[in-house]
Every structure is written in structure tokens, then in C-alpha cells.
VOBA-1610 file (N, C-alpha, C; in pm, whole numbers, padded with zeros to 5 digits, always signed):
BEGIN
Unk+09479+13430+08840Unk+09589+13438+08744Unk+09693+13329+08776Unk+09732+13252+08676Unk+09825+13142+08697Unk+09970+13193+08701Unk+10047+13133+08790Unk+10188+13165+08800Unk+10266+13076+08704Unk+10343+13136+08616Unk+10422+13059+08521Unk+10569+13068+08560Unk+10642+12961+08530Unk+10785+12957+08557Unk+10818+12984+08704Unk+10735+12933+08791Unk+10761+12946+08933Unk+10858+12837+08976Unk+10966+12875+09042Unk+11066+12779+09085Unk+11033+12728+09225Unk+11040+12597+09240Unk+11009+12537+09370Unk+11128+12553+09464Unk+11101+12597+09584Unk+11203+12608+09689Unk+11173+12505+09797Unk+11266+12418+09821Unk+11246+12311+09919Unk+11226+12370+10058Unk+11129+12316+10132Unk+11096+12370+10264Unk+11160+12292+10379Unk+11249+12198+10345Unk+11317+12122+10450Unk+11249+11991+10485Unk+11132+11965+10425Unk+11056+11843+10456Unk+11057+11749+10335Unk+11090+11622+10362Unk+11090+11522+10255Unk+10948+11478+10222Unk+10860+11491+10318Unk+10717+11469+10294Unk+10645+11598+10330Unk+10577+11656+10233Unk+10516+11785+10254Unk+10384+11793+10178Unk+10322+11909+10176Unk+10198+11931+10102Unk+10212+12057+10018Unk+10142+12060+09906Unk+10153+12176+09817Unk+10021+12192+09744Unk+09976+12315+09732Unk+09851+12342+09661Unk+09878+12351+09511Unk+09826+12254+09438Unk+09833+12252+09292Unk+09691+12271+09242Unk+09657+12392+09207Unk+09517+12429+09184Unk+09452+12352+09071Unk+09530+12312+08970Unk+09472+12237+08859Unk+09440+12092+08901Unk+09518+12040+08992Unk+09492+11905+09044Unk+09373+11907+09139Unk+09375+12003+09230Unk+09266+12018+09327Unk+09270+12160+09382Unk+09171+12242+09349Unk+09172+12382+09394Unk+09145+12399+09543Unk+09095+12293+09606Unk+09051+12306+09745Unk+09142+12238+09847Unk+09221+12140+09803Unk+09304+12065+09897Unk+09448+12057+09846Unk+09541+12061+09940Unk+09681+12045+09905Unk+09710+11900+09868Unk+09806+11882+09780Unk+09848+11749+09737Unk+09967+11705+09823Unk+09966+11579+09865Unk+10081+11525+09939Unk+10198+11507+09844Unk+10314+11557+09883Unk+10434+11546+09802Unk+10539+11469+09881Unk+10599+11369+09817Unk+10706+11294+09883Unk+10828+11288+09792Unk+10941+11333+09844Unk+11068+11319+09773Unk+11134+11190+09820Unk+11158+11100+09728Unk+11227+10975+09764Unk+11367+11012+09815Unk+11406+10945+09920Unk+11528+10981+09992Unk+11633+10872+09975Unk+11750+10911+09929Unk+11862+10819+09911Unk+11953+10827+10033Unk+11990+10712+10087Unk+12075+10711+10206Unk+12213+10766+10173Unk+12242+10882+10229Unk+12371+10949+10207Unk+12383+11061+10309Unk+12492+11133+10303Unk+12511+11248+10392Unk+12452+11376+10332Unk+12406+11369+10207Unk+12346+11488+10145Unk+12217+11524+10217Unk+12203+11648+10265Unk+12086+11684+10346Unk+11962+11722+10267Unk+11977+11747+10136Unk+11865+11795+10055Unk+11836+11699+09940Unk+11715+11708+09882Unk+11685+11630+09761Unk+11780+11666+09648Unk+11791+11578+09551Unk+11874+11606+09434Unk+11814+11720+09353Unk+11900+11790+09281Unk+11852+11900+09197Unk+11750+11850+09095Unk+11769+11729+09043Unk+11673+11674+08946Unk+11536+11656+09008Unk+11531+11627+09137Unk+11402+11614+09206Unk+11335+11750+09223Unk+11415+11850+09258Unk+11360+11986+09271Unk+11314+12037+09134Unk+11389+12002+09029Unk+11348+12039+08894Unk+11215+11974+08858Unk+11197+11849+08902Unk+11072+11779+08873Unk+10955+11848+08941Unk+10975+11892+09065Unk+10868+11962+09135Unk+10837+12095+09068Unk+10939+12164+09024Unk+10917+12289+08950Unk+10839+12262+08823Unk+10873+12153+08755Unk+10801+12115+08633Unk+10653+12090+08663Unk+10625+12022+08771Unk+10485+11994+08807Unk+10408+12123+08829Unk+10467+12214+08906Unk+10399+12340+08939Unk+10363+12417+08813Unk+10452+12419+08716Unk+10433+12504+08598Unk+10367+12434+08480Unk+10335+12305+08494Unk+10277+12231+08380Unk+10159+12145+08423Unk+10082+12191+08517Unk+09974+12110+08573Unk+09872+12066+08469Unk+09829+12158+08386Unk+09727+12126+08285Unk+09779+12022+08186Unk+09902+12041+08140Unk+09962+11947+08045Unk+09979+11808+08108Unk+10020+11807+08233Unk+10041+11679+08302Unk+09910+11603+08314Unk+09807+11671+08362Unk+09677+11605+08378Unk+09623+11555+08244Unk+09641+11636+08140Unk+09596+11594+08006Unk+09670+11468+07963Unk+09800+11462+07992Unk+09880+11344+07956Unk+09832+11221+08033Unk+09804+11237+08162Unk+09756+11124+08243Unk+09622+11074+08192Unk+09530+11167+08168Unk+09395+11129+08126Unk+09397+11062+07989Unk+09471+11119+07895Unk+09474+11063+07760Unk+09549+10929+07755Unk+09648+10914+07840Unk+09718+10785+07848Unk+09625+10678+07901Unk+09541+10715+07997Unk+09444+10619+08048Unk+09344+10581+07938Unk+09297+10680+07863Unk+09203+10652+07753Unk+09264+10554+07653Unk+09393+10569+07627Unk+09461+10481+07532Unk+09461+10336+07580Unk+09450+10317+07712Unk+09448+10181+07769Unk+09308+10141+07816Unk+09210+10218+07780Unk+09075+10197+07833Unk+09025+10054+07808Unk+09047+10003+07690Unk+08997+09869+07657Unk+09057+09762+07748Unk+09183+09779+07783Unk+09250+09684+07873Unk+09185+09687+08011Unk+09156+09806+08059Unk+09092+09821+08189Unk+08949+09768+08187Unk+08883+09782+08072Unk+08746+09733+08059Unk+08740+09582+08076Unk+08840+09513+08023Unk+08846+09367+08037Unk+08857+09329+08184Unk+08932+09406+08260Unk+08954+09375+08402Unk+08831+09408+08486Unk+08775+09527+08464Unk+08668+09576+08553Unk+08528+09559+08496Unk+08520+09524+08369Unk+08391+09499+08304Unk+08293+09615+08330Unk+08175+09584+08380Unk+08072+09688+08395Unk+08100+09785+08509Unk+08198+09754+08593Unk+08233+09846+08701Unk+08306+09970+08649Unk+08363+09958+08529Unk+08436+10071+08472Unk+08339+10163+08399Unk+08331+10290+08439Unk+08238+10383+08373Unk+08276+10405+08226Unk+08180+10447+08149Unk+08205+10483+08010Unk+08285+10613+08008Unk+08398+10611+07941Unk+08483+10731+07930Unk+08533+10741+07787Unk+08505+10853+07724Unk+08544+10870+07584Unk+08639+10987+07563Unk+08642+11079+07658Unk+08727+11197+07645Unk+08806+11219+07774Unk+08904+11306+07764Unk+08984+11339+07883Unk+08896+11400+07992Unk+08796+11475+07952Unk+08703+11534+08050Unk+08626+11425+08124Unk+08591+11318+08053Unk+08523+11206+08119Unk+08614+11142+08224Unk+08740+11124+08188Unk+08835+11063+08281Unk+08851+11151+08404Unk+08857+11280+08383Unk+08875+11376+08493Unk+08767+11359+08599Unk+08647+11325+08556Unk+08535+11310+08651Unk+08549+11186+08740Unk+08639+11095+08702Unk+08647+10967+08774Unk+08782+10942+08842Unk+08878+11031+08822Unk+09011+11014+08880Unk+09049+11139+08960Unk+09103+11117+09079Unk+09147+11229+09163Unk+09287+11198+09215Unk+09385+11277+09172Unk+09523+11260+09218Unk+09537+11324+09356Unk+09588+11246+09452Unk+09599+11296+09589Unk+09743+11302+09641Unk+09834+11233+09574Unk+09973+11236+09620Unk+10068+11221+09501Unk+10185+11280+09517Unk+10287+11278+09412Unk+10419+11232+09474Unk+10483+11142+09403Unk+10606+11079+09454Unk+10718+11111+09356Unk+10819+11186+09404Unk+10929+11228+09317Unk+11048+11136+09344Unk+11079+11054+09246Unk+11174+10944+09263Unk+11319+10991+09249Unk+11413+10899+09267Unk+11555+10931+09259Unk+11610+10924+09116Unk+11579+10819+09036Unk+11633+10815+08900Unk+11597+10941+08821Unk+11685+10980+08733Unk+11662+11103+08656Unk+11706+11087+08512Unk+11652+11170+08428Unk+11690+11175+08287Unk+11683+11319+08241Unk+11788+11365+08174Unk+11794+11502+08124Unk+11770+11605+08234Unk+11824+11576+08352Unk+11816+11672+08460Unk+11685+11678+08534Unk+11596+11582+08508Unk+11467+11581+08577Unk+11434+11442+08627Unk+11389+11434+08751Unk+11358+11305+08812Unk+11228+11247+08757Unk+11214+11116+08771Unk+11090+11047+08736Unk+10986+11075+08846Unk+10859+11075+08806Unk+10752+11116+08896Unk+10640+11013+08896Unk+10589+10983+09015Unk+10472+10897+09029Unk+10354+10976+09081Unk+10236+10945+09026Unk+10112+11010+09070Unk+10018+10903+09123Unk+09967+10923+09243Unk+09877+10826+09305Unk+09744+10893+09337Unk+09637+10816+09326Unk+09507+10874+09358Unk+09396+10771+09365Unk+09276+10823+09370Unk+09157+10739+09378Unk+09087+10737+09244Unk+09004+10634+09225Unk+08923+10625+09104Unk+08785+10572+09142Unk+08687+10606+09065Unk+08548+10575+09102Unk+08515+10426+09093Unk+08597+10348+09022Unk+08562+10207+08998Unk+08638+10110+09089Unk+08732+10159+09169Unk+08807+10069+09258Unk+08853+10146+09381Unk+08768+10147+09483Unk+08800+10221+09605Unk+08921+10163+09677Unk+08939+10032+09664Unk+09045+09966+09741Unk+09183+09991+09684Unk+09199+09979+09553Unk+09332+09984+09493Unk+09367+10119+09431Unk+09267+10198+09397Unk+09295+10329+09340Unk+09365+10320+09205Unk+09436+10427+09170Unk+09505+10431+09041Unk+09638+10503+09057Unk+09737+10460+08981Unk+09869+10521+08987Unk+09931+10533+08849Unk+10011+10635+08831Unk+10082+10660+08706Unk+10231+10679+08737Unk+10317+10620+08656Unk+10461+10644+08670Unk+10508+10712+08543Unk+10578+10825+08558Unk+10604+10911+08443Unk+10745+10969+08443Unk+10780+11023+08327Unk+10892+11116+08317Unk+10848+11230+08228Unk+10858+11351+08283Unk+10809+11467+08208Unk+10661+11445+08174Unk+10626+11442+08046Unk+10487+11417+08007Unk+10466+11275+07955Unk+10571+11194+07962Unk+10561+11056+07914Unk+10512+10964+08025Unk+10401+10896+08002Unk+10347+10801+08100Unk+10404+10663+08069Unk+10479+10607+08163Unk+10547+10480+08142Unk+10466+10360+08189Unk+10382+10380+08290Unk+10298+10271+08339Unk+10176+10327+08410Unk+10063+10257+08392Unk+09940+10288+08466Unk+09896+10161+08536Unk+09859+10173+08661Unk+09813+10057+08737Unk+09742+10102+08862Unk+09739+10016+08963Unk+09680+10058+09089Unk+09771+10163+09153Unk+09725+10224+09262Unk+09795+10340+09317Unk+09941+10311+09352Unk+09972+10186+09387Unk+10110+10152+09425Unk+10209+10175+09311Unk+10161+10175+09187Unk+10249+10202+09072Unk+10313+10339+09087Unk+10239+10433+09144Unk+10290+10568+09158Unk+10411+10579+09249Unk+10418+10493+09351Unk+10532+10503+09443Unk+10625+10383+09439Unk+10599+10287+09352Unk+10690+10172+09344Unk+10719+10133+09199Unk+10706+10227+09109Unk+10726+10197+08967Unk+10865+10224+08917Unk+10963+10225+09009Unk+11098+10266+08973Unk+11160+10181+08863Unk+11117+10053+08850Unk+11174+09970+08743Unk+11140+10024+08605Unk+11032+10101+08596Unk+11002+10167+08469Unk+11110+10269+08434Unk+11162+10335+08536Unk+11270+10431+08514Unk+11396+10360+08468Unk+11431+10250+08535Unk+11551+10176+08497Unk+11539+10121+08355Unk+11419+10075+08321Unk+11397+10025+08185Unk+11408+10138+08084Unk+11350+10252+08117Unk+11355+10368+08028Unk+11498+10416+08007Unk+11579+10403+08112Unk+11719+10446+08105Unk+11810+10337+08047Unk+11755+10216+08029Unk+11833+10106+07975Unk+11933+10047+08072Unk+11903+10055+08204Unk+11999+10006+08303Unk+11937+09903+08397Unk+11826+09842+08357Unk+11759+09749+08449Unk+11847+09630+08485Unk+11925+09578+08389Unk+12013+09464+08418Unk+12124+09504+08515Unk+12176+09624+08495Unk+12281+09674+08585Unk+12229+09686+08727Unk+12107+09738+08742Unk+12048+09756+08874Unk+12021+09620+08939Unk+11972+09524+08860Unk+11949+09389+08913Unk+12079+09331+08968Unk+12187+09353+08894Unk+12318+09302+08937Unk+12361+09369+09068Unk+12343+09501+09076Unk+12384+09575+09196Unk+12304+09532+09318Unk+12175+09507+09299Unk+12091+09462+09410Unk+12139+09326+09459Unk+12170+09236+09365Unk+12218+09103+09402Unk+12351+09112+09476Unk+12439+09201+09428Unk+12570+09218+09490Unk+12559+09274+09631Unk+12457+09357+09654Unk+12445+09425+09783Unk+12359+09350+09885Unk+12313+09229+09848Unk+12229+09155+09942Unk+12303+09131+10074Unk+12430+09100+10064Unk+12512+09083+10184Unk+12613+09198+10188Unk+12562+09315+10224Unk+12643+09436+10224Unk+12758+09421+10323Unk+12884+09428+10275Unk+12997+09406+10365Unk+13032+09528+10449Unk+12974+09643+10418Unk+13011+09766+10487Unk+12963+09766+10632Unk+13049+09820+10718Unk+13010+09834+10859Unk+12903+09942+10866Unk+12788+09912+10928Unk+12681+10012+10935Unk+12724+10132+11020Unk+12659+10244+10998Unk+12695+10363+11074Unk+12571+10425+11136Unk+12593+10503+11240Unk+12487+10582+11300Unk+12502+10725+11249Unk+12398+10775+11185Unk+12403+10909+11126Unk+12371+11016+11229Unk+12441+11128+11217Unk+12418+11242+11305Unk+12329+11345+11236Unk+12243+11413+11311Unk+12152+11511+11250Unk+12226+11626+11184Unk+12174+11670+11070Unk+12226+11789+11004Unk+12191+11910+11089Unk+12280+12010+11092Unk+12260+12125+11181Unk+12136+12205+11148Unk+12088+12196+11022Unk+11968+12272+10983Unk+11846+12183+10969Unk+11863+12070+10901Unk+11748+11986+10864Unk+11727+11865+10955Unk+11824+11835+11040Unk+11811+11715+11121Unk+11840+11590+11039Unk+11784+11478+11080Unk+11803+11352+11009Unk+11706+11339+10893Unk+11754+11286+10781Unk+11665+11250+10671Unk+11590+11123+10708Unk+11475+11096+10642Unk+11401+10972+10670Unk+11488+10847+10654Unk+11570+10843+10549Unk+11654+10724+10528Unk+11757+10710+10638Unk+11806+10821+10690Unk+11903+10816+10799Unk+11837+10769+10928Unk+11715+10814+10951Unk+11640+10767+11069Unk+11621+10616+11064Unk+11584+10565+10944Unk+11566+10421+10929Unk+11697+10345+10947Unk+11805+10403+10892Unk+11936+10338+10907Unk+11977+10332+11053Unk+11949+10438+11127Unk+11982+10438+11270Unk+11899+10336+11346Unk+11770+10325+11310Unk+11684+10226+11375Unk+11734+10084+11348Unk+11787+10065+11229Unk+11831+09931+11190Unk+11976+09900+11223Unk+12045+09992+11288Unk+12189+09977+11310Unk+12226+09843+11374Unk+12162+09809+11486Unk+12199+09686+11556Unk+12159+09562+11476Unk+12046+09571+11404Unk+12007+09460+11318Unk+12108+09441+11205Unk+12157+09554+11151Unk+12254+09545+11042Unk+12384+09480+11089Unk+12421+09504+11214Unk+12540+09436+11267Unk+12522+09285+11262Unk+12403+09239+11301Unk+12373+09095+11297Unk+12371+09046+11153Unk+12304+09120+11066Unk+12285+09077+10926Unk+12417+09070+10850Unk+12510+09160+10882Unk+12635+09167+10807Unk+12750+09095+10876Unk+12719+09030+10988Unk+12819+08946+11053Unk+12918+09019+11142Unk+12885+09141+11183Unk+12973+09213+11275Unk+12933+09176+11418Unk+12954+09050+11449Unk+12906+08994+11575Unk+12976+09053+11697Unk+13105+09075+11685Unk+13180+09129+11798Unk+13128+09267+11837Unk+13099+09350+11737Unk+13047+09485+11765Unk+12910+09477+11832Unk+12825+09385+11783Unk+12692+09369+11843Unk+12705+09325+11988Unk+12790+09228+12014Unk+12808+09177+12150Unk+12863+09286+12242Unk+12954+09368+12189Unk+13008+09479+12269Unk+12898+09577+12308Unk+12811+09612+12213Unk+12699+09702+12243Unk+12610+09640+12351Unk+12587+09511+12338Unk+12502+09441+12435Unk+12565+09445+12574Unk+12692+09413+12581Unk+12761+09407+12710Unk+12775+09545+12774Unk+12774+09650+12691Unk+12782+09787+12743Unk+12646+09839+12789Unk+12541+09760+12765Unk+12408+09801+12809Unk+12332+09887+12710Unk+12384+09902+12587Unk+12314+09983+12486Unk+12184+09916+12443Unk+12181+09784+12447Unk+12064+09707+12405Unk+12049+09587+12498Unk+11933+09520+12488Unk+11914+09395+12562Unk+11835+09299+12475Unk+11802+09183+12529Unk+11736+09080+12448Unk+11597+09122+12402Unk+11535+09216+12471Unk+11398+09255+12436Unk+11392+09384+12355Unk+11507+09441+12322Unk+11510+09566+12246Unk+11449+09549+12108Unk+11365+09644+12071Unk+11313+09654+11933Unk+11326+09799+11892Unk+11381+09824+11775Unk+11403+09962+11734Unk+11300+10013+11634Unk+11210+09927+11591Unk+11112+09970+11491Unk+11155+09943+11349Unk+11278+09895+11331Unk+11329+09869+11195Unk+11248+09758+11128Unk+11238+09643+11194Unk+11156+09534+11141Unk+11064+09476+11248Unk+11067+09536+11366Unk+10976+09501+11476Unk+10978+09354+11514Unk+11097+09296+11514Unk+11114+09162+11569Unk+11235+09165+11662Unk+11248+09063+11743Unk+11360+09059+11837Unk+11491+09033+11763Unk+11601+09069+11828Unk+11732+09039+11771Unk+11750+08889+11753Unk+11696+08812+11846Unk+11708+08666+11837Unk+11637+08613+11713Unk+11516+08660+11688Unk+11443+08613+11571Unk+11514+08653+11443Unk+11571+08775+11439Unk+11643+08818+11320Unk+11767+08732+11298Unk+11836+08699+11405Unk+11954+08613+11393Unk+11916+08476+11340Unk+11799+08426+11382Unk+11750+08297+11330Unk+11715+08309+11182Unk+11657+08421+11145Unk+11618+08441+11005Unk+11736+08436+10911Unk+11847+08498+10952Unk+11960+08512+10860Unk+12075+08415+10892Unk+12044+08314+10976Unk+12140+08206+11004Unk+12268+08254+11071Unk+12255+08348+11164Unk+12373+08391+11240Unk+12380+08309+11368Unk+12440+08191+11357Unk+12443+08095+11467Unk+12510+08151+11592Unk+12617+08227+11573Unk+12691+08279+11689Unk+12605+08373+11773Unk+12531+08462+11707Unk+12446+08556+11780Unk+12328+08484+11845Unk+12275+08382+11778Unk+12168+08302+11839Unk+12218+08241+11970Unk+12335+08180+11965Unk+12392+08118+12086Unk+12414+08222+12195Unk+12468+08338+12157Unk+12494+08444+12255Unk+12366+08493+12321Unk+12264+08522+12240Unk+12139+08575+12295Unk+12066+08472+12381Unk+12071+08346+12342Unk+12008+08242+12424Unk+12076+08232+12561Unk+12205+08260+12564Unk+12277+08254+12693Unk+12233+08365+12787Unk+12162+08465+12733Unk+12113+08577+12815Unk+11967+08556+12857Unk+11916+08437+12832Unk+11780+08399+12872Unk+11673+08500+12827Unk+11656+08514+12697Unk+11556+08609+12646Unk+11414+08570+12686Unk+11330+08670+12705Unk+11189+08645+12737Unk+11113+08610+12610Unk+11137+08685+12504Unk+11063+08669+12378Unk+11137+08574+12285Unk+11077+08460+12257Unk+11138+08362+12165Unk+11041+08318+12055Unk+10920+08372+12055Unk+10820+08330+11956Unk+10870+08358+11814Unk+10844+08263+11726Unk+10881+08279+11586Unk+11021+08233+11553Unk+11106+08215+11654Unk+11245+08180+11628Unk+11259+08039+11571Unk+11187+07944+11631Unk+11197+07805+11584Unk+11140+07793+11443Unk+11035+07866+11415Unk+10978+07863+11280Unk+11081+07908+11178Unk+11154+08016+11208Unk+11255+08067+11116Unk+11366+07965+11095Unk+11411+07905+11204Unk+11519+07807+11194Unk+11477+07685+11112Unk+11351+07642+11131Unk+11300+07527+11055Unk+11283+07562+10908Unk+11237+07682+10880Unk+11224+07725+10741Unk+11361+07723+10672Unk+11465+07762+10747Unk+11600+07765+10691Unk+11670+07629+10697Unk+11603+07531+10762Unk+11661+07397+10780Unk+11797+07406+10849Unk+11807+07498+10945Unk+11932+07519+11018Unk+11929+07434+11145Unk+11979+07312+11134Unk+11970+07218+11245Unk+12046+07264+11370Unk+12166+07322+11358Unk+12234+07371+11479Unk+12150+07471+11558Unk+12083+07564+11488Unk+11999+07662+11559Unk+11876+07593+11616Unk+11816+07501+11539Unk+11699+07426+11590Unk+11735+07357+11721Unk+11851+07291+11724Unk+11895+07221+11845Unk+11912+07318+11962Unk+11974+07433+11935Unk+11996+07531+12042Unk+11863+07579+12100Unk+11767+07606+12012Unk+11638+07657+12057Unk+11562+07554+12139Unk+11560+07430+12091Unk+11488+07324+12162Unk+11555+07295+12296Unk+11689+07290+12296Unk+11761+07267+12421Unk+11740+07381+12520Unk+11712+07500+12468Unk+11685+07615+12555Unk+11546+07605+12618Unk+11462+07517+12564Unk+11330+07498+12623Unk+11214+07540+12536Unk+11242+07582+12413Unk+11133+07619+12323Unk+11060+07494+12277Unk+10929+07498+12281Unk+10844+07383+12247Unk+10863+07346+12101Unk+10904+07223+12076Unk+10928+07178+11939Unk+10798+07173+11858Unk+10685+07176+11927Unk+10554+07176+11860Unk+10483+07311+11877Unk+10561+07417+11892Unk+10506+07552+11908Unk+10432+07595+11782Unk+10304+07629+11797Unk+10222+07670+11683Unk+10239+07819+11657Unk+10253+07856+11531Unk+10264+07997+11496Unk+10133+08069+11526Unk+10142+08185+11592Unk+10020+08253+11636Unk+09944+08316+11522Unk+10009+08340+11409Unk+09942+08404+11295Unk+09896+08302+11192Unk+09989+08219+11146Unk+09958+08126+11037Unk+09913+07989+11086Unk+09924+07966+11216Unk+09877+07842+11278Unk+09949+07717+11228Unk+10068+07734+11173Unk+10144+07617+11132Unk+10243+07579+11241Unk+10309+07464+11221Unk+10398+07408+11322Unk+10540+07396+11265Unk+10642+07393+11352Unk+10780+07384+11303Unk+10804+07268+11207Unk+10748+07151+11237Unk+10773+07037+11150Unk+10712+07059+11011Unk+10603+07134+11005Unk+10545+07169+10875Unk+10639+07261+10797Unk+10705+07352+10868Unk+10801+07440+10802Unk+10918+07362+10746Unk+10960+07258+10818Unk+11069+07173+10769Unk+11028+07104+10640Unk+10909+07045+10639Unk+10863+06973+10520Unk+10843+07068+10403Unk+10790+07186+10429Unk+10773+07285+10322Unk+10908+07321+10261Unk+11009+07334+10346Unk+11141+07369+10297Unk+11207+07255+10221Unk+11177+07132+10260Unk+11226+07018+10183Unk+11166+07023+10042Unk+11037+07052+10035Unk+10973+07066+09905Unk+11036+07177+09823Unk+11073+07286+09889Unk+11138+07398+09820Unk+11272+07356+09762Unk+11349+07279+09839Unk+11478+07232+09789Unk+11461+07148+09664Unk+11361+07060+09666Unk+11338+06972+09551Unk+11296+07052+09429Unk+11202+07144+09447Unk+11153+07222+09333Unk+11261+07313+09276Unk+11356+07354+09360Unk+11466+07440+09313Unk+11586+07360+09263Unk+11571+07227+09261Unk+11680+07140+09215Unk+11811+07166+09290Unk+11799+07182+09422Unk+11919+07204+09503Unk+12004+07077+09506Unk+12133+07089+09539Unk+12222+06972+09543Unk+12170+06862+09637Unk+12201+06739+09602Unk+12158+06624+09681Unk+12205+06634+09826Unk+12321+06691+09847Unk+12375+06704+09983Unk+12280+06786+10072Unk+12226+06894+10017Unk+12132+06977+10094Unk+12005+06899+10124Unk+11961+06821+10027Unk+11839+06741+10046Unk+11857+06640+10158Unk+11971+06573+10160Unk+11997+06473+10264Unk+12008+06540+10402Unk+12069+06657+10406Unk+12078+06732+10531Unk+11938+06770+10581Unk+11851+06805+10487Unk+11713+06841+10523Unk+11639+06722+10581Unk+11659+06605+10522Unk+11595+06484+10575Unk+11648+06452+10715Unk+11776+06477+10737Unk+11833+06456+10871Unk+11771+06552+10972Unk+11740+06673+10927Unk+11673+06770+11015Unk+11535+06719+11054Unk+11463+06664+10955Unk+11331+06607+10982Unk+11342+06491+11082Unk+11440+06405+11063Unk+11459+06291+11154Unk+11488+06340+11296Unk+11572+06442+11307Unk+11605+06494+11441Unk+11480+06550+11508Unk+11399+06622+11431Unk+11275+06678+11487Unk+11186+06568+11542Unk+11170+06462+11464Unk+11084+06351+11507Unk+11142+06278+11627Unk+11274+06263+11629Unk+11340+06195+11742Unk+11331+06276+11872Unk+11304+06405+11857Unk+11304+06492+11975Unk+11166+06550+12006Unk+11063+06476+11964Unk+10929+06509+12011Unk+10837+06579+11915Unk+10880+06604+11793Unk+10789+06666+11696Unk+10673+06571+11668Unk+10553+06624+11669Unk+10432+06542+11655Unk+10404+06513+11508Unk+10423+06387+11468Unk+10404+06350+11328Unk+10258+06358+11286Unk+10166+06348+11383Unk+10023+06354+11349Unk+09985+06490+11291Unk+10062+06592+11325Unk+10036+06727+11275Unk+10039+06730+11123Unk+10126+06649+11065Unk+10148+06659+10921Unk+10075+06552+10841Unk+09994+06472+10908Unk+09919+06368+10839Unk+09770+06395+10842Unk+09702+06350+10741Unk+09556+06359+10738Unk+09498+06250+10829Unk+09366+06246+10848Unk+09305+06144+10933Unk+09349+06003+10895Unk+09330+05910+10990Unk+09383+05774+10976Unk+09341+05706+10846Unk+09217+05728+10803Unk+09172+05659+10682Unk+09241+05713+10556Unk+09315+05824+10570Unk+09392+05876+10457Unk+09538+05889+10497Unk+09582+05793+10580Unk+09714+05803+10642Unk+09826+05820+10540Unk+09811+05761+10423Unk+09920+05763+10326Unk+09929+05893+10247Unk+09841+05985+10276Unk+09842+06109+10198Unk+09882+06228+10286Unk+09989+06291+10250Unk+10029+06413+10320Unk+09943+06530+10273Unk+09936+06633+10357Unk+09858+06751+10322Unk+09938+06849+10236Unk+10041+06802+10169Unk+10128+06890+10093Unk+10126+06850+09945Unk+10036+06910+09872Unk+10019+06875+09731Unk+10139+06917+09647Unk+10222+07010+09698Unk+10336+07059+09621Unk+10451+06958+09618Unk+10446+06855+09704Unk+10553+06756+09707Unk+10536+06657+09593Unk+10645+06626+09525Unk+10637+06523+09422Unk+10625+06387+09489Unk+10585+06287+09413Unk+10555+06154+09467Unk+10676+06092+09538Unk+10793+06104+09479Unk+10913+06044+09538Unk+10944+06105+09674Unk+10938+06238+09681Unk+10968+06307+09807Unk+10864+06274+09912Unk+10738+06270+09871Unk+10629+06239+09965Unk+10650+06100+10027Unk+10684+06004+09944Unk+10704+05868+09994Unk+10824+05861+10088Unk+10928+05934+10056Unk+11047+05932+10141Unk+11018+05994+10277Unk+10940+06101+10278Unk+10903+06165+10404Unk+10813+06073+10486Unk+10718+06008+10420Unk+10629+05915+10490Unk+10708+05799+10551Unk+10808+05753+10479Unk+10890+05643+10530Unk+10962+05685+10658Unk+11013+05807+10659Unk+11082+05858+10779Unk+10984+05871+10895Unk+10864+05922+10865Unk+10763+05940+10970Unk+10723+05806+11031Unk+10701+05707+10945Unk+10657+05575+10994Unk+10765+05507+11079Unk+10889+05536+11047Unk+10998+05473+11123Unk+11014+05533+11262Unk+10938+05642+11287Unk+10945+05704+11420Unk+10812+05689+11492
//
């Protein structure tokens, strides 16, 4: 006997499991409530309403998902060709799709949050299938990632996508002093609070609160080799990534053990002061990246190409060329960026326009 109008009661877990018999009578479905960074210890009421809706409307939801897929069947056929099974009815679709996880998002409309459904499909084991929805309306169908990353469909549906784009741009350099969150007396830390705490020291570097970071360091809270799991790189590498010259200088003065990747980041950013500090500290100017196997001087040239393609001001371009000259004057191996001798005049960078390529070659030959 089916339970109707059953109200969902949150169990204290942002990631949990729930038996939805119409989805799968034998296995529980993974449920994830998207978590907004705040002091609120529980999901929003609209999210709980969405879960209640799922529990009481399983048959309708599945019918909506299956029929929405059928409506797009021809599009999928073009992509997958003969790999896509013949499906003419919702029952046919049911035989080839299995929903295994549900993602309850933060945006809401009419008191109910948007919902993503992720699962497997018989024609694509690697990418699976995902649906992003509100109520019974399917807004997007794609690979499984659509189910947990389709939030722009919600913003579009609400007519606020431009506003959100603006807010994201405004918050890129968040001026707020980061905080360390304390556990709630009943529920403990939310996932977003745990991540914020892990990223606390990195956020100090990213937002320019250098004095606070240095104080934590001097008090022994952290050291040059500390990694909190936030982005799994050293503080020095993060400082190089975001052009925090002061923190780079400070950390180098503490003789860090781990310096891999730092010069690559500085060269990508064309930050000559940091490049000089790193090389003077003893980092090999020809250090090869352990993953991508490229070299710092290649990163410099790639970034010069980026400046040109983005039509950056001439002043930045000239500064970039000066960075290249400094690299060559201080031991960067020009042979790394050239093809064999019989093709000496051709760089391995097809993205460079002819004028830029010739100018770079001229600089290389002069060294």
C-alpha cells in the first residue's frame, strides 16, 4: 500500500539515502541537499518541500522524466546512432534508465526547490544521464552531471541569470574577512562550513588579509607545508596563482620544502617580480611540470599568445616580452621552445599570430 501525503522529516544529514519504491524497490536512492554557506543549520523549507514532493509523486515524476526523454529521442539518436536502443514508449525508456541519486538544489520557485536526477543508462556507461527539473517540468536532459550542476536552468527559469552572473563577477574578489565556523550543538558543521574552515587560511591569502595570515603562521597555527584539503596545494603555490607577492616573499623567507608548480603559476601570470623571487630562491628556471611536461618558458609564451588573442593593452604585451627576455637572460633554455634545427624558424605554437611569432623569435635569437 502506497503512502500518500507523507511529509519528509530531515534526519540531520545533508547527504543521506531514502527508499523510493517506484524508483527502485530494492535499493535506497542517494539524496543530497545542496548546502548554502550560512549559519542556518538545516536545509531550506523549499528543499524539504521538494523532498516531500518526490516521496508523494514518484510515479508522476518518473513518467515526466521518461516522456521528456522520448520528446528528445531524435536528438539523442543523432549523437549515439546505433548505440541508442529503440524506445517508443515510457515503458521502453524505463528499461534503459535507472535513477540512482537525487540532488535538491538551493534555488526555489513557488515554495519548492529545483531538483536534479542522476543515473545510469544502457547506451553510455561512462557519462550516464541526468535531468534538471522543477516540480514535473523537465528543464534539461544531458549526461549525469546535469542533475547536480544544472543550476543555470533554474536561474534562467526564474529570469535572474544576468543578475547571478553579475553577482558572481562581483564576488570574485570577496572583500569579506573569512571566518571559522563553529559546530552547531545538534547537527555539527554543515558540509559548506567544513569546506570554509578548510579554506580559511587560503582565503586569507586570496582576499589579501596578509597580516592575519602571517600572524597565524608566526603563532604556529600553520607552516609552509600545511595543506588543509581545500585545494590540496601549498600556500606558496596558491599565493603564486593569485599574484600575492607579499605572501610569496614571506613564505620563501621560511625556506619551504615544497615549491613545485610555483614557477609555472608565476610564468602563466607573467608576474616577473614573483618569477625573480622564485629563481633567486633556487628554483630551477627550466623546471619541467611533472604532469603536463611543459616548461616555465613555454608558459610565458602561451600567456603572451593569450594577451594578444584577448587584445590586451600594449603595455601588458611589452611587459610580457620583458618577462621573456629576463627568462632567457637568466638561463631559460630557448631550445625547449623551438623545433629541430631544420625547422628553426617555426615555433611549436600554432596559436601565435605571425607578427607575435616573429617578435618572439627575434628575442630568442638575440640571446
